[in-house]
Structure formats: structure tokens, C-alpha cells
C-alpha positions as CSV (number, residue, x, y, z in Angstrom):
1,M,169.5,118.9,83.3
2,N,167.7,115.6,82.8
3,K,166.9,115.5,86.5
4,I,165.4,119.0,86.3
5,L,163.2,118.2,83.3
6,S,162.1,115.0,85.0
7,L,161.1,116.9,88.1
8,F,159.3,119.5,86.0
9,L,157.3,116.8,84.2
10,A,156.4,115.1,87.5
11,I,155.1,118.4,88.9
12,L,152.9,119.0,85.8
13,L,151.6,115.4,85.9
14,A,150.7,115.8,89.6
15,V,149.0,119.1,89.0
16,F,146.8,118.0,86.1
17,S,146.0,114.6,87.6
18,T,144.8,116.3,90.8
19,N,142.6,118.6,88.8
20,T,141.1,115.7,86.9
21,A,140.4,113.8,90.1
22,A,138.7,116.8,91.7
23,A,136.5,117.3,88.7
24,A,135.6,113.6,88.5
25,R,134.8,113.1,92.1
26,I,131.4,114.9,92.1
27,D,130.1,112.3,89.7
28,D,131.0,109.7,92.2
29,L,127.8,110.7,93.9
30,G,126.0,108.9,91.1
31,K,123.4,110.5,88.9
32,V,121.4,113.3,90.5
33,L,117.8,114.1,89.5
34,F,116.8,117.7,90.2
35,V,113.1,118.3,90.7
36,G,111.7,121.8,90.6
37,D,109.3,124.5,89.4
38,S,109.8,127.7,87.4
39,Y,112.8,128.6,89.5
40,C,114.6,125.6,88.1
41,M,113.5,126.7,84.6
42,G,115.1,130.2,85.1
43,A,111.7,131.9,84.5
44,N,111.7,135.6,83.9
45,L,115.3,136.0,85.2
46,N,115.9,138.6,82.5
47,N,112.5,140.3,83.0
48,D,111.3,139.0,79.6
49,G,108.7,136.5,80.8
50,G,110.6,133.6,79.2
51,E,112.4,130.5,80.5
52,H,116.1,130.2,80.6
53,V,116.8,126.7,81.9
54,D,120.5,126.9,81.3
55,E,120.6,129.8,83.7
56,G,118.4,128.2,86.3
57,W,119.8,127.0,89.6
58,A,120.0,123.3,88.7
59,V,122.2,123.8,85.6
60,L,124.2,126.5,87.3
61,A,124.9,124.3,90.3
62,A,125.9,121.4,88.0
63,T,128.2,123.7,86.1
64,Q,129.9,124.9,89.3
65,L,130.5,121.4,90.4
66,E,131.7,120.2,86.9
67,M,128.9,117.7,87.2
68,T,128.0,115.7,84.0
69,N,125.8,113.0,85.4
70,Y,122.5,114.7,86.2
71,A,118.9,115.2,84.8
72,L,116.1,117.7,85.3
73,A,112.4,117.0,86.2
74,C,111.2,120.6,86.3
75,S,108.3,122.7,85.1
76,G,106.8,126.0,86.0
77,G,103.7,126.0,88.2
78,T,104.3,122.6,89.8
79,G,104.3,121.6,93.4
80,F,103.7,118.5,95.5
81,F,100.0,119.3,95.3
82,N,99.8,122.3,92.9
83,K,99.4,121.4,89.2
84,N,100.3,123.8,86.4
85,E,98.2,124.6,83.4
86,G,99.3,121.4,81.7
87,G,98.2,119.3,84.7
88,Q,101.7,118.5,85.9
89,D,103.0,118.3,89.5
90,Y,106.2,116.9,90.9
91,L,104.8,113.3,90.7
92,S,103.9,113.5,87.1
93,L,107.3,115.1,86.2
94,I,109.1,112.2,87.9
95,Q,106.8,109.7,86.3
96,D,107.6,111.2,82.9
97,Y,111.3,110.7,83.7
98,V,110.7,107.1,84.7
99,N,108.7,106.4,81.6
100,N,111.4,107.8,79.3
101,N,114.5,106.4,80.9
102,V,115.9,103.0,81.8
103,D,118.6,104.0,84.3
104,M,116.6,104.4,87.5
105,D,119.2,102.2,89.4
106,S,121.9,104.8,88.5
107,V,120.1,107.7,90.1
108,R,121.7,108.0,93.6
109,R,120.2,111.3,94.7
110,V,116.9,113.1,94.1
111,I,116.9,116.8,95.0
112,I,113.5,118.5,95.4
113,F,114.2,122.2,95.6
114,A,111.0,124.3,95.2
115,G,107.8,125.1,97.0
116,Y,106.4,128.4,95.9
117,N,103.2,127.0,94.3
118,D,102.2,124.8,97.2
119,Q,101.4,127.9,99.3
120,W,98.0,128.0,97.6
121,H,96.8,124.8,99.3
122,S,96.3,123.5,102.8
123,Y,99.0,121.9,104.8
124,D,97.2,118.6,104.8
125,E,96.8,118.6,101.0
126,V,100.5,119.1,100.5
127,M,101.3,116.4,103.1
128,I,99.0,113.8,101.5
129,R,100.2,114.3,97.9
130,G,103.8,114.8,99.1
131,E,103.8,111.4,100.8
132,E,102.4,109.8,97.6
133,T,105.1,111.4,95.6
134,L,108.0,110.5,97.9
135,K,106.8,106.9,98.1
136,Y,106.8,106.7,94.3
137,I,110.4,107.9,94.4
138,V,111.4,105.3,96.9
139,E,109.8,102.5,94.9
140,N,111.3,103.6,91.5
141,F,114.7,104.8,92.5
142,P,115.9,102.0,94.9
143,N,119.4,103.4,95.2
144,A,118.6,107.1,95.6
145,Q,118.7,109.3,98.7
146,V,116.1,112.0,98.7
147,S,116.8,115.6,99.8
148,I,114.1,118.2,100.2
149,G,114.3,121.9,100.5
150,M,111.6,124.6,100.3
151,V,112.8,127.6,98.4
152,G,110.2,130.2,97.5
153,W,109.6,133.8,98.4
154,H,107.8,136.9,97.2
155,E,109.8,140.1,97.5
156,T,107.0,142.4,98.7
157,N,103.7,140.5,99.4
158,E,103.5,139.8,103.1
159,Q,100.5,137.5,102.7
160,Y,102.4,135.2,100.4
161,Q,105.4,135.3,102.7
162,Q,103.2,134.1,105.6
163,Q,101.7,131.3,103.4
164,L,105.1,130.2,102.3
165,A,106.3,130.0,105.9
166,N,103.2,128.4,107.4
167,I,102.2,126.0,104.6
168,S,105.0,125.2,102.1
169,S,108.0,125.5,104.4
170,Q,106.4,123.6,107.3
171,A,104.9,120.8,105.1
172,Y,108.2,120.2,103.2
173,R,110.1,120.0,106.4
174,D,107.6,117.6,108.0
175,L,107.4,115.5,104.9
176,A,111.2,115.0,105.1
177,S,111.0,114.0,108.7
178,Y,108.0,111.7,108.3
179,M,109.6,109.9,105.4
180,G,113.0,109.6,107.0
181,M,114.6,111.8,104.4
182,E,116.9,114.8,104.7
183,Y,115.7,118.3,104.8
184,M,118.2,120.8,103.4
185,E,118.6,123.2,106.3
186,G,118.6,126.8,105.3
187,A,116.8,126.3,102.0
188,E,113.8,128.4,103.0
189,T,115.9,131.5,103.7
190,V,118.1,131.4,100.6
191,L,116.1,134.1,98.9
192,V,114.9,135.8,102.1
193,D,118.2,137.1,103.5
194,G,119.6,138.8,100.4
195,E,118.8,142.0,98.5
196,N,118.0,142.5,94.8
197,L,117.4,138.8,94.2
198,F,114.1,139.1,92.3
199,S,113.0,140.0,88.8
200,N,110.4,142.7,88.1
201,D,107.5,140.4,89.0
202,G,108.7,140.1,92.6
203,L,108.4,136.3,92.7
204,H,110.9,134.9,90.2
205,P,114.6,135.1,91.1
206,N,116.8,137.2,88.8
207,R,120.3,136.2,87.8
208,A,121.7,137.0,91.3
209,G,118.9,135.0,92.9
210,Q,119.5,132.0,90.6
211,E,123.3,132.2,91.4
212,R,122.5,132.3,95.1
213,M,120.3,129.1,94.9
214,A,122.9,127.4,92.7
215,A,125.6,128.1,95.3
216,F,123.4,126.6,98.0
217,I,122.8,123.4,96.1
218,A,126.5,123.2,95.0
219,N,127.7,123.5,98.6
220,Y,125.1,121.0,99.8
221,L,126.1,118.4,97.2
222,N,129.8,119.0,97.9
223,E,129.1,118.3,101.6
224,K,127.5,115.0,100.6
225,L,130.6,114.2,98.7
226,Q,132.8,115.0,101.7
227,E,130.7,112.7,103.8
228,Q,131.0,109.9,101.2
229,Y,134.8,110.2,101.0
230,A,135.1,110.4,104.8
231,T,134.0,106.8,105.0
232,E,136.9,105.6,102.8
233,E,140.3,104.6,104.3
234,T,142.4,107.0,102.2
235,P,140.2,109.9,101.2
236,E,141.5,112.5,98.8
237,P,141.4,116.1,100.0
238,I,137.9,117.5,99.5
239,L,136.9,121.0,98.7
240,K,135.1,122.5,101.7
241,D,133.5,125.3,99.8
242,I,132.8,125.2,96.1
243,D,133.0,129.0,95.9
244,K,136.6,128.9,97.2
245,K,138.0,126.3,94.8
246,F,141.7,127.1,94.0
247,P,142.5,127.7,90.4
248,I,144.7,124.7,89.8
249,Y,145.8,125.7,86.4
250,L,147.6,128.7,88.0
251,V,149.9,126.2,89.7
252,A,150.8,124.7,86.4
253,I,151.6,128.1,84.9
254,V,153.9,128.9,87.8
255,A,155.6,125.6,87.4
256,I,156.1,126.2,83.7
257,I,157.6,129.6,84.3
258,I,160.0,128.3,87.0
259,A,161.1,125.5,84.6
260,V,161.8,127.9,81.8
261,V,163.8,130.2,84.0
262,V,165.9,127.3,85.2
263,F,166.4,126.0,81.7
264,I,167.6,129.4,80.4
265,R,170.0,129.8,83.3
266,L,171.5,126.4,82.7
267,R,171.9,127.1,79.0
268,L,173.6,130.4,79.7
269,K,176.1,128.6,81.9
270,H,177.1,126.4,79.0
């Protein structure tokens, strides 16, 4: 009887410790700074014209990953070159973060995932201001890797679609290449290949669109985590797809049921 109970406790300990390790591993990437525009802010996702940052792609991705060590530098209307009504662009958002925090060394990855608003400017303008912004990041976040992805689309306006492809998408990709940074492949098609991903204004993602962007970022960061653990001598098993994570608590429940059945049978024998 004691041996069975010991085995049962060992199983439970292994199950819950594995779950804790899986949840903690994502923060081994270090602090992540998400940079974005109104998409990041969850603008108009409920067709109400308001912002819902807790339902925007950045917070959704962090939630999927059980990430606790992250920050946002997002505001509607921003771009590398484009400024919103408050005069903000990506650079000023990042500068605000630097001026209000003292943990720049802890930031290990900067994710720039946006681009809709830069379509209104020339390729050269976006490249020049983008280079300035990325150099500022390098200087102020010495331990950070920078990943860039252009995500932006209009559901029906073909002119905007062409501008996004020819200006924003091309400039963001070229900036990553020129600066020796990583472009997140597939970012520009995240909102293009699906259906019913936009709110009533045709340009802001609805809830389904936000979830699609969040899944893209979650999978991307999980891949970075796999790469990090692959360099270690004894890596733990890594989830290959965040959307397919096995419900570990189900294993614990099954173990409890088995232990109870065994206990009852042993009691009946006595």
C-alpha cells in the first residue's frame, strides 16, 4: 500500500513540476518589448470605435504563452515614419519606454509588428526613419534581438492593398535585412489569407483577426525558445506549436482516478 501511494505521489509531482517548467520556460527568453500601432491596442475590434488593449494581439500572445515578463510600446496611428495626432511614432514610443524604465539590459527581444500607417509615405522616408529607430534600439537595448514583421491590410480597398505591399511590406523587410535583424516571414499575409478577420471599418482586425495575429507571434516566440534550448546540452522537451499544447492537468486527473480505484480495491480485499 505504501509503495502504491509513493508511486502515486511521484507521478503527481512529475506532472505538476513538468507543467511549471513549461510555463516558466517562455520567460527564459528574457523581457520582450512589443512595439505596434492600433492593431496592438485592439482598436475597434468590437465595432465600437474604442481600444481594447487586453484583447489586442500582444496581450493575447503573452497570455497564450503564459508570459509574464513583457511590456508594450504601442499607440494608434504610429509607424516608422507616420506620426499619430499626438506626434508619436515608433521611435518616440520606444523613447518613452526608455525614459520611464531602468531595465533596458533585461529586454532581450524587441518585436515590431505593425505597418499599416507607413503606407502613406514613400519607401525612402520609411527607410530613413526606420534606420534611425532601429539604431536607437540597438544603442539602448544592448542585449536585445530585434524582430520585424509588417502586418497591415484593408479588407476591400485595392489601392491600400497595393501601397501596403509596395511600401510598408517592402520597406520593413529591407530594413531588417539592412540592419542585420530578423524579418518575421509570413507576417504580411497573416490578415490576407483568412476570411472575416476585420471589423466594420475594413482596416482594424476584429476578434478573430486579433487571435490570428496573436497565434502568429506566439508561435514565432515559441520557435525562438526552441532555438535557445537547442543550444543546451540537455534541453527539455519543447512545445512545437503553442496551439497544440497538451492539457497537462488532465494527466493529473487521470492519475488521481487510477490511484483512488487502486486504493478502494485494496481496502475491499482487507
